[in-house]
Steps between C-alpha positions, in 0.01 A plus 500: 500500500686700762783725388841333511780750537864416431754488781714740300474708184827617348666544161746306288740705289451441128643679198246780489393538861373314803272198460259487798478158666289364783652253747313237700689316771439164666461478876859378531622814324700306243462214255521409132402777259213540256447785255126527439400679180171689471214426267377748239301698760812601693604420856148448623383386841466152349868497400603627844285233665674228299834652600397478865379142448847408377673695776292311754646179354852617576606698192641849468276642226582803284228654279628747236260775392548437130275793405716750688579705189124548464461605863442150644125498427276241664217431255155359565493122465143508372434465129459878472867540598632261238535757222696733728721213615576387147579858408742530791680179404514618139675824597790318662833444329518120529879471494529770765242327715682166472823676597319629810391145583859378471621786721234423761604134507866586546407746773300237687782247482735755660268594787621380842159347576532252212656171595533225242318477170293747299200450271272704275119495507278696263131540428360593156724782372742404776518141381650612170726742683630219724559284191700770321699591810587134561644475149712814540627392840590157363700666223717655774538177695245615760203274424234516774447183700128491412255664260122502544273659241124527533348544152794704379335716237822596318649151489338388172687786329828415674543134411820579311676539836371173647829318454685773693312432823698280739265509799254234616158622385138473610221639279126534567246562223122491476355300213237772451745792482305773324803711408760246384399284202503125568774448243715750689459306824576176314819652360609610847436152637703342222792738558489470879471123520806463277703631795663259741322611818162646408141453613203626299156506666167561328162563660170423326247782510750757625562818304781753508600639842309223675697549823396867526210526750321763287158362397592588141769232491501274805455126459484369855571135421801569277642754746460259790671221306784707357622676814604191701667363187694827485598506865603133510699539179676813625582332831662208318723738300570782746459394862776312682437126512 
């Protein structure tokens, strides 16, 4: 995988400093907005490549560096990096990190490049972060126009906020997720499908982080099936008709 650099790296002012963000622009220079939240390994080349994929479809994509208080580490996506990644996530103040996600979303909406609607997309750790941020934004009358979560690892512990989310939702989960118990995935599905505009997709044989190209996690068939579902669904919610 070749390195995918952002078009711009800047900071968003938050209560205790400057949250670094990476910006990926479409060829047109403007379009609907997407905040893309990192997985547990940080803003890896994989996350940047997905940001560029979305930018190439016409979106202005902002990627917050949610580990910035830890120095914005990028951790190995092999199994030997998992302990370090879980330790990094565990050192974060969750409420503070959600507040950063909300601030990043508001910042993106105010950027001159963003025209029209705004959605949230998150992978793994970022899926739960997108879920929590969507609830807080909805509380303030600022519900995102779309929410996509790939195997949101925090969501099973955040089901008490499910009824606060006002955004259309798309969720992807592997039926062989080795980190989230099956009953947790079932509970998420039950909570999500109670919403008015929600889609819940499951993939047989796929484990956690199946979209990540690392050999430790990748499930080629599930990844290939889920991505066009994601892009078509986002287009129907965010792109002009």
